[in-house]
DOKOL-633854 format. One record per residue (C-alpha): chain; x, y, z; residue in three letters; residue number from 0. Coordinates in Angstrom, 2 decimals, always signed. Layout:
N
+--------+---------+---------+---------+---------+-----+
! cadena !      c1 !      c2 !      c3 ! residuo ! num !
+--------+---------+---------+---------+---------+-----+
!      A !       X !       Y !       Z !     ALA ! NUM !
...
+--------+---------+---------+---------+---------+-----+
END
This chain:
266
+--------+---------+---------+---------+---------+-----+
! cadena !      c1 !      c2 !      c3 ! residuo ! num !
+--------+---------+---------+---------+---------+-----+
!      A !  -94.77 !  +71.97 !  -34.68 !     MET !   0 !
!      A !  -93.80 !  +68.22 !  -35.56 !     ALA !   1 !
!      A !  -94.92 !  +67.91 !  -39.31 !     LYS !   2 !
!      A !  -98.04 !  +65.40 !  -39.02 !     GLU !   3 !
!      A !  -98.15 !  +61.57 !  -40.19 !     GLY !   4 !
!      A !  -93.47 !  +61.87 !  -39.68 !     ALA !   5 !
!      A !  -92.61 !  +59.18 !  -37.62 !     ALA !   6 !
!      A !  -91.23 !  +59.59 !  -34.38 !     PRO !   7 !
!      A !  -87.00 !  +60.39 !  -33.27 !     LYS !   8 !
!      A !  -85.15 !  +56.84 !  -32.60 !     SER !   9 !
!      A !  -83.63 !  +57.30 !  -28.74 !     ALA !  10 !
!      A !  -80.71 !  +57.47 !  -31.24 !     ASP !  11 !
!      A !  -82.02 !  +60.14 !  -33.08 !     ALA !  12 !
!      A !  -82.68 !  +62.67 !  -29.98 !     ALA !  13 !
!      A !  -79.45 !  +62.35 !  -28.56 !     GLY !  14 !
!      A !  -77.39 !  +58.73 !  -28.19 !     ASP !  15 !
!      A !  -75.66 !  +57.29 !  -31.08 !     LYS !  16 !
!      A !  -75.62 !  +54.02 !  -32.31 !     PRO !  17 !
!      A !  -73.99 !  +51.22 !  -30.45 !     ALA !  18 !
!      A !  -71.83 !  +50.53 !  -33.22 !     SER !  19 !
!      A !  -70.50 !  +54.17 !  -33.51 !     ARG !  20 !
!      A !  -70.25 !  +54.38 !  -29.48 !     ARG !  21 !
!      A !  -66.45 !  +54.57 !  -28.67 !     ARG !  22 !
!      A !  -64.92 !  +52.42 !  -26.70 !     ARG !  23 !
!      A !  -61.76 !  +51.45 !  -24.75 !     HIS !  24 !
!      A !  -58.70 !  +50.31 !  -27.18 !     ARG !  25 !
!      A !  -55.43 !  +49.26 !  -25.58 !     PRO !  26 !
!      A !  -52.89 !  +51.73 !  -25.49 !     GLY !  27 !
!      A !  -55.44 !  +54.25 !  -24.69 !     ARG !  28 !
!      A !  -55.15 !  +56.24 !  -21.41 !     PRO !  29 !
!      A !  -58.49 !  +54.87 !  -18.62 !     GLY !  30 !
!      A !  -57.63 !  +51.41 !  -18.79 !     ARG !  31 !
!      A !  -54.40 !  +50.08 !  -18.23 !     LYS !  32 !
!      A !  -53.27 !  +46.33 !  -19.59 !     THR !  33 !
!      A !  -50.53 !  +43.52 !  -18.24 !     ALA !  34 !
!      A !  -46.78 !  +44.60 !  -19.21 !     GLY !  35 !
!      A !  -47.99 !  +47.33 !  -19.91 !     GLU !  36 !
!      A !  -45.08 !  +49.38 !  -18.49 !     ASN !  37 !
!      A !  -42.38 !  +46.56 !  -19.30 !     GLY !  38 !
!      A !  -41.50 !  +43.51 !  -16.99 !     PRO !  39 !
!      A !  -42.20 !  +43.08 !  -13.38 !     ARG !  40 !
!      A !  -39.47 !  +44.25 !  -11.50 !     ARG !  41 !
!      A !  -37.79 !  +41.26 !   -9.45 !     ARG !  42 !
!      A !  -37.18 !  +42.46 !   -5.57 !     SER !  43 !
!      A !  -34.22 !  +41.34 !   -3.68 !     TRP !  44 !
!      A !  -36.20 !  +38.90 !   -1.58 !     GLY !  45 !
!      A !  -36.63 !  +36.66 !   -5.05 !     ASP !  46 !
!      A !  -32.51 !  +37.76 !   -5.80 !     TYR !  47 !
!      A !  -31.05 !  +36.37 !   -2.74 !     GLY !  48 !
!      A !  -33.00 !  +33.12 !   -2.56 !     LEU !  49 !
!      A !  -32.33 !  +32.00 !   -6.10 !     GLN !  50 !
!      A !  -28.57 !  +33.38 !   -4.81 !     LEU !  51 !
!      A !  -28.95 !  +30.66 !   -1.95 !     SER !  52 !
!      A !  -30.70 !  +27.90 !   -4.55 !     VAL !  53 !
!      A !  -27.33 !  +28.25 !   -7.02 !     VAL !  54 !
!      A !  -24.47 !  +28.25 !   -3.75 !     ILE !  55 !
!      A !  -26.05 !  +25.55 !   -1.97 !     ILE !  56 !
!      A !  -26.23 !  +24.04 !   -5.44 !     GLY !  57 !
!      A !  -22.57 !  +24.65 !   -5.44 !     ILE !  58 !
!      A !  -21.39 !  +23.67 !   -1.90 !     VAL !  59 !
!      A !  -23.42 !  +20.30 !   -2.44 !     VAL !  60 !
!      A !  -21.55 !  +19.71 !   -5.26 !     THR !  61 !
!      A !  -17.89 !  +20.21 !   -3.63 !     PHE !  62 !
!      A !  -18.96 !  +18.12 !   -0.84 !     ALA !  63 !
!      A !  -20.02 !  +15.27 !   -2.91 !     GLY !  64 !
!      A !  -16.70 !  +15.23 !   -4.90 !     SER !  65 !
!      A !  -15.35 !  +15.15 !   -1.97 !     ASP !  66 !
!      A !  -16.72 !  +12.64 !   -0.26 !     LEU !  67 !
!      A !  -16.29 !  +10.70 !   -3.79 !     ILE !  68 !
!      A !  -12.89 !  +11.24 !   -3.92 !     ALA !  69 !
!      A !  -12.08 !  +10.71 !   +0.35 !     ARG !  70 !
!      A !  -13.79 !   +7.11 !   -0.07 !     TRP !  71 !
!      A !  -11.76 !   +6.92 !   -3.41 !     SER !  72 !
!      A !   -8.35 !   +7.47 !   -2.00 !     HIS !  73 !
!      A !   -9.61 !   +5.09 !   +0.62 !     GLN !  74 !
!      A !  -10.67 !   +2.42 !   -1.36 !     ARG !  75 !
!      A !   -7.18 !   +2.76 !   -3.50 !     GLN !  76 !
!      A !   -5.52 !   +1.84 !   +0.46 !     VAL !  77 !
!      A !   -7.44 !   -1.27 !   +1.45 !     ARG !  78 !
!      A !   -6.09 !   -2.31 !   -1.87 !     THR !  79 !
!      A !   -2.65 !   -1.57 !   -1.57 !     ILE !  80 !
!      A !   -2.58 !   -2.01 !   +2.05 !     MET !  81 !
!      A !   -3.86 !   -5.85 !   +0.85 !     ARG !  82 !
!      A !   -0.61 !   -6.61 !   -1.23 !     LEU !  83 !
!      A !   +1.04 !   -5.02 !   +1.51 !     VAL !  84 !
!      A !   -0.73 !   -8.24 !   +3.47 !     VAL !  85 !
!      A !   +0.81 !  -10.36 !   +0.63 !     GLU !  86 !
!      A !   +3.63 !   -9.52 !   +0.09 !     GLU !  87 !
!      A !   +4.96 !   -9.74 !   +4.44 !     LEU !  88 !
!      A !   +3.65 !  -13.14 !   +3.96 !     ASN !  89 !
!      A !   +5.58 !  -14.23 !   +1.47 !     ALA !  90 !
!      A !   +8.39 !  -12.69 !   +3.23 !     ASN !  91 !
!      A !   +7.86 !  -14.39 !   +6.21 !     ARG !  92 !
!      A !   +7.63 !  -17.11 !   +4.35 !     GLU !  93 !
!      A !  +10.51 !  -16.80 !   +2.71 !     LYS !  94 !
!      A !  +12.43 !  -15.79 !   +5.77 !     LEU !  95 !
!      A !  +11.55 !  -18.99 !   +8.06 !     ASP !  96 !
!      A !  +13.22 !  -21.39 !   +5.72 !     CYS !  97 !
!      A !  +16.23 !  -19.09 !   +5.73 !     TYR !  98 !
!      A !  +16.11 !  -18.64 !   +9.08 !     CYS !  99 !
!      A !  +16.07 !  -22.44 !   +9.59 !     ALA ! 100 !
!      A !  +18.87 !  -22.60 !   +7.52 !     TRP ! 101 !
!      A !  +21.08 !  -20.18 !   +9.06 !     LEU ! 102 !
!      A !  +20.51 !  -22.08 !  +12.47 !     ASN ! 103 !
!      A !  +21.16 !  -25.45 !  +11.09 !     ARG ! 104 !
!      A !  +24.70 !  -23.62 !   +9.81 !     ASP ! 105 !
!      A !  +24.73 !  -22.34 !  +13.51 !     ARG ! 106 !
!      A !  +24.26 !  -25.51 !  +15.49 !     GLN ! 107 !
!      A !  +26.89 !  -26.98 !  +13.32 !     GLY ! 108 !
!      A !  +29.27 !  -24.40 !  +13.91 !     MET ! 109 !
!      A !  +28.87 !  -24.72 !  +18.38 !     LEU ! 110 !
!      A !  +28.73 !  -28.83 !  +17.18 !     MET ! 111 !
!      A !  +32.05 !  -28.13 !  +16.30 !     PHE ! 112 !
!      A !  +33.39 !  -25.79 !  +19.56 !     GLU ! 113 !
!      A !  +32.02 !  -28.42 !  +22.04 !     ARG ! 114 !
!      A !  +34.16 !  -31.03 !  +20.66 !     TYR ! 115 !
!      A !  +37.35 !  -28.25 !  +19.86 !     GLY ! 116 !
!      A !  +37.07 !  -28.91 !  +16.12 !     LYS ! 117 !
!      A !  +38.24 !  -32.21 !  +16.39 !     ASP ! 118 !
!      A !  +36.62 !  -34.22 !  +13.98 !     VAL ! 119 !
!      A !  +37.62 !  -38.24 !  +15.44 !     ASP ! 120 !
!      A !  +35.37 !  -37.12 !  +18.55 !     LEU ! 121 !
!      A !  +31.92 !  -36.12 !  +16.11 !     ILE ! 122 !
!      A !  +29.45 !  -38.68 !  +16.41 !     PRO ! 123 !
!      A !  +29.86 !  -39.19 !  +12.08 !     GLU ! 124 !
!      A !  +26.01 !  -38.45 !  +11.24 !     ASP ! 125 !
!      A !  +27.14 !  -35.76 !  +12.74 !     SER ! 126 !
!      A !  +29.49 !  -34.78 !  +10.49 !     LEU ! 127 !
!      A !  +27.18 !  -35.59 !   +7.40 !     GLU ! 128 !
!      A !  +24.30 !  -33.72 !   +8.78 !     ARG ! 129 !
!      A !  +26.48 !  -30.22 !   +8.70 !     TYR ! 130 !
!      A !  +27.93 !  -31.78 !   +5.43 !     MET ! 131 !
!      A !  +26.70 !  -28.42 !   +3.57 !     SER ! 132 !
!      A !  +27.56 !  -25.76 !   +6.24 !     LEU ! 133 !
!      A !  +30.87 !  -24.99 !   +3.80 !     LEU ! 134 !
!      A !  +29.23 !  -25.69 !   +1.08 !     GLY ! 135 !
!      A !  +26.10 !  -24.22 !   +0.27 !     THR ! 136 !
!      A !  +24.83 !  -20.52 !   +0.32 !     THR ! 137 !
!      A !  +21.23 !  -19.08 !   -0.36 !     GLN ! 138 !
!      A !  +20.43 !  -15.36 !   -1.24 !     GLU ! 139 !
!      A !  +17.64 !  -13.67 !   +1.17 !     PHE ! 140 !
!      A !  +16.10 !  -11.27 !   -1.12 !     GLU ! 141 !
!      A !  +12.73 !   -9.68 !   +0.66 !     PRO ! 142 !
!      A !  +10.56 !   -8.48 !   -1.97 !     ARG ! 143 !
!      A !   +8.73 !   -5.19 !   -1.85 !     SER ! 144 !
!      A !   +7.11 !   -3.87 !   -4.60 !     ASP ! 145 !
!      A !   +3.98 !   -3.43 !   -2.59 !     ALA ! 146 !
!      A !   +5.79 !   -0.72 !   -0.74 !     LEU ! 147 !
!      A !   +6.74 !   +0.83 !   -3.21 !     GLU ! 148 !
!      A !   +3.17 !   +1.45 !   -4.84 !     VAL ! 149 !
!      A !   +2.28 !   +2.67 !   -1.18 !     LEU ! 150 !
!      A !   +5.40 !   +4.82 !   -1.94 !     LYS ! 151 !
!      A !   +4.52 !   +6.03 !   -5.26 !     THR ! 152 !
!      A !   +1.21 !   +6.38 !   -5.44 !     SER ! 153 !
!      A !   +0.28 !   +8.92 !   -2.50 !     GLY ! 154 !
!      A !   -2.00 !   +6.09 !   -1.09 !     ALA ! 155 !
!      A !   +0.28 !   +6.61 !   +1.71 !     ILE ! 156 !
!      A !   -1.27 !  +10.58 !   +3.31 !     GLN ! 157 !
!      A !   -4.15 !   +8.75 !   +3.03 !     SER ! 158 !
!      A !   -3.16 !   +6.11 !   +5.93 !     VAL ! 159 !
!      A !   -4.01 !   +7.96 !   +8.81 !     ASN ! 160 !
!      A !   -2.75 !   +6.23 !  +11.09 !     ASP ! 161 !
!      A !   +0.62 !   +6.89 !  +11.93 !     ASN ! 162 !
!      A !   +1.70 !   +4.10 !  +13.89 !     GLY ! 163 !
!      A !   +0.38 !   +1.74 !  +11.54 !     LEU ! 164 !
!      A !   +2.43 !   +3.11 !   +8.71 !     LEU ! 165 !
!      A !   +5.63 !   +3.61 !  +11.20 !     MET ! 166 !
!      A !   +5.54 !   -0.03 !  +11.88 !     GLN ! 167 !
!      A !   +5.16 !   -1.27 !   +8.25 !     ILE ! 168 !
!      A !   +7.79 !   +0.99 !   +7.32 !     LEU ! 169 !
!      A !  +10.40 !   -0.49 !   +9.68 !     GLY ! 170 !
!      A !   +9.15 !   -4.01 !   +9.11 !     CYS ! 171 !
!      A !  +10.47 !   -3.90 !   +5.10 !     TYR ! 172 !
!      A !  +13.25 !   -2.10 !   +7.22 !     ARG ! 173 !
!      A !  +14.43 !   -4.77 !   +9.71 !     SER ! 174 !
!      A !  +13.98 !   -7.00 !   +6.55 !     LEU ! 175 !
!      A !  +16.65 !   -5.07 !   +4.10 !     GLU ! 176 !
!      A !  +19.23 !   -4.67 !   +6.84 !     GLU ! 177 !
!      A !  +18.73 !   -8.89 !   +7.83 !     PHE ! 178 !
!      A !  +18.80 !   -9.55 !   +3.75 !     GLY ! 179 !
!      A !  +22.16 !   -7.22 !   +4.01 !     ARG ! 180 !
!      A !  +23.88 !   -9.47 !   +6.58 !     ASP ! 181 !
!      A !  +23.07 !  -12.75 !   +4.97 !     VAL ! 182 !
!      A !  +24.89 !  -11.29 !   +2.15 !     ASP ! 183 !
!      A !  +27.75 !  -10.40 !   +3.96 !     SER ! 184 !
!      A !  +27.60 !  -14.06 !   +5.37 !     TYR ! 185 !
!      A !  +27.63 !  -15.85 !   +2.02 !     ASN ! 186 !
!      A !  +31.07 !  -14.18 !   +1.06 !     ARG ! 187 !
!      A !  +32.26 !  -14.62 !   +4.22 !     GLN ! 188 !
!      A !  +31.55 !  -18.42 !   +3.83 !     LYS ! 189 !
!      A !  +31.77 !  -18.08 !   -0.11 !     GLN ! 190 !
!      A !  +35.95 !  -16.36 !   +0.89 !     GLU ! 191 !
!      A !  +36.58 !  -19.93 !   +3.08 !     ALA ! 192 !
!      A !  +35.31 !  -22.29 !   +0.49 !     MET ! 193 !
!      A !  +37.42 !  -20.17 !   -2.47 !     ASN ! 194 !
!      A !  +40.99 !  -20.60 !   -0.23 !     HIS ! 195 !
!      A !  +39.97 !  -24.23 !   +0.66 !     PHE ! 196 !
!      A !  +40.18 !  -24.74 !   -3.13 !     GLN ! 197 !
!      A !  +42.99 !  -22.94 !   -3.45 !     ALA ! 198 !
!      A !  +45.16 !  -24.43 !   -0.97 !     ASN ! 199 !
!      A !  +44.13 !  -27.97 !   -1.06 !     THR ! 200 !
!      A !  +46.32 !  -29.49 !   -4.00 !     PRO ! 201 !
!      A !  +44.33 !  -31.25 !   -7.11 !     PRO ! 202 !
!      A !  +44.82 !  -34.37 !   -6.40 !     GLU ! 203 !
!      A !  +42.85 !  -34.11 !   -3.37 !     LEU ! 204 !
!      A !  +39.90 !  -32.24 !   -4.72 !     LEU ! 205 !
!      A !  +39.63 !  -34.41 !   -7.70 !     SER ! 206 !
!      A !  +38.07 !  -37.24 !   -4.99 !     ARG ! 207 !
!      A !  +36.77 !  -34.82 !   -1.88 !     PHE ! 208 !
!      A !  +33.56 !  -36.34 !   -3.25 !     SER ! 209 !
!      A !  +34.39 !  -39.64 !   -1.88 !     ALA ! 210 !
!      A !  +36.07 !  -39.26 !   +0.48 !     LEU ! 211 !
!      A !  +34.02 !  -40.23 !   +4.24 !     GLY ! 212 !
!      A !  +32.25 !  -37.57 !   +5.74 !     TYR ! 213 !
!      A !  +35.45 !  -37.86 !   +8.40 !     ARG ! 214 !
!      A !  +38.06 !  -37.43 !   +5.96 !     GLU ! 215 !
!      A !  +35.78 !  -34.50 !   +4.40 !     ALA ! 216 !
!      A !  +35.82 !  -32.45 !   +7.66 !     TRP ! 217 !
!      A !  +39.81 !  -33.49 !   +8.44 !     ARG ! 218 !
!      A !  +40.89 !  -31.68 !   +4.99 !     LEU ! 219 !
!      A !  +38.50 !  -28.54 !   +5.27 !     MET ! 220 !
!      A !  +39.15 !  -28.35 !   +9.01 !     LEU ! 221 !
!      A !  +43.26 !  -28.14 !   +7.80 !     ALA ! 222 !
!      A !  +42.60 !  -24.93 !   +6.07 !     ASP ! 223 !
!      A !  +42.89 !  -21.75 !   +8.57 !     PRO ! 224 !
!      A !  +40.51 !  -19.67 !   +6.87 !     MET ! 225 !
!      A !  +37.68 !  -22.33 !   +6.62 !     CYS ! 226 !
!      A !  +38.25 !  -22.80 !  +10.71 !     VAL ! 227 !
!      A !  +37.98 !  -19.23 !  +10.73 !     SER ! 228 !
!      A !  +34.71 !  -19.14 !   +9.91 !     PHE ! 229 !
!      A !  +33.53 !  -21.56 !  +11.53 !     ILE ! 230 !
!      A !  +34.75 !  -19.87 !  +15.07 !     GLY ! 231 !
!      A !  +34.21 !  -16.19 !  +14.01 !     MET ! 232 !
!      A !  +30.18 !  -16.77 !  +12.69 !     MET ! 233 !
!      A !  +28.66 !  -18.85 !  +15.66 !     ILE ! 234 !
!      A !  +27.16 !  -15.54 !  +16.78 !     ASN ! 235 !
!      A !  +27.47 !  -13.16 !  +13.99 !     TYR ! 236 !
!      A !  +23.24 !  -12.89 !  +13.54 !     PHE ! 237 !
!      A !  +22.95 !  -13.25 !  +17.45 !     SER ! 238 !
!      A !  +24.49 !  -15.14 !  +20.39 !     TYR ! 239 !
!      A !  +21.24 !  -17.15 !  +21.15 !     ASP ! 240 !
!      A !  +18.54 !  -19.05 !  +18.94 !     ASP ! 241 !
!      A !  +15.86 !  -16.66 !  +19.73 !     ASP ! 242 !
!      A !  +17.42 !  -14.58 !  +17.14 !     TYR ! 243 !
!      A !  +16.78 !  -17.19 !  +14.11 !     LEU ! 244 !
!      A !  +14.10 !  -18.54 !  +15.59 !     THR ! 245 !
!      A !  +11.72 !  -15.63 !  +16.13 !     GLY ! 246 !
!      A !   +9.42 !  -12.94 !  +14.39 !     ASP ! 247 !
!      A !  +12.37 !  -10.82 !  +12.32 !     ILE ! 248 !
!      A !  +10.90 !   -7.54 !  +11.83 !     GLY ! 249 !
!      A !   +8.14 !   -7.82 !  +13.57 !     ASP ! 250 !
!      A !   +6.43 !   -9.25 !  +10.27 !     CYS ! 251 !
!      A !   +3.51 !  -11.24 !  +12.16 !     ARG ! 252 !
!      A !   +3.08 !   -8.39 !  +14.17 !     LYS ! 253 !
!      A !   +2.70 !   -6.25 !  +11.62 !     THR ! 254 !
!      A !   +0.31 !   -8.58 !   +9.35 !     VAL ! 255 !
!      A !   -2.34 !   -8.75 !  +11.90 !     ALA ! 256 !
!      A !   -2.53 !   -4.85 !  +12.81 !     ALA ! 257 !
!      A !   -2.91 !   -4.92 !   +9.47 !     ILE ! 258 !
!      A !   -5.15 !   -6.79 !   +9.09 !     ASN ! 259 !
!      A !   -6.96 !   -5.45 !  +12.00 !     GLU ! 260 !
!      A !   -7.50 !   -1.69 !  +10.80 !     LYS ! 261 !
!      A !   -8.54 !   -2.85 !   +8.09 !     TYR ! 262 !
!      A !  -10.77 !   -6.03 !   +9.07 !     ARG ! 263 !
!      A !   -9.01 !   -8.00 !   +5.97 !     PHE ! 264 !
!      A !   -9.75 !  -11.21 !   +8.45 !     GLN ! 265 !
+--------+---------+---------+---------+---------+-----+
END
């Protein structure tokens, strides 16, 4: 029996523990799992494949971009060199035109002597004056090929991508070089004729050669067999007609036009 006057027991005293002493679930204790309790979450094969694909695509794009940049750079280099080739061929053509005009005048003088049978008394004196340099003047023809060498040695020749145009360019330069060798041979034979004339002409005549009239000077030169032989043999040395020396040797104009059309320089 309860004692009289005793206070009734509280609900805690009746069986419940104080709130401050209630058991609580603590992290790491059985019953409740916290995030990351079992370690880092494992990535699925799908995530791995996605990331690998991104890496591969990045590599492909990088290499593709690098290849495009390299090709663009090569094509730009080719255009620059081709512009130099055009300028060089134009310079060679201008020099060629002047030289061919000089050679053609020599040829016309030789034809004149042939028509008159090398009889200076029958030839008008103004014609004798016009061709006075036929046996006394030589000119060198050395075509430039610096731009062609740059095209060959730079590796740009592999990026031309037009074998027909490339063969045309190489053929043009080759024709100019062959013409230059023919000119050298022509000059040597002319010089040999003049050397023979000077070696076999009396000194007293040579000393006053420049004071002689055109008719007398030609009469003296045509008395030398080497001079006569040169005039007779060199008439058709370059061609049997005038078209060769007045034409487009090596197709310079056509080659320049083809390059301009290909690279749209004009």
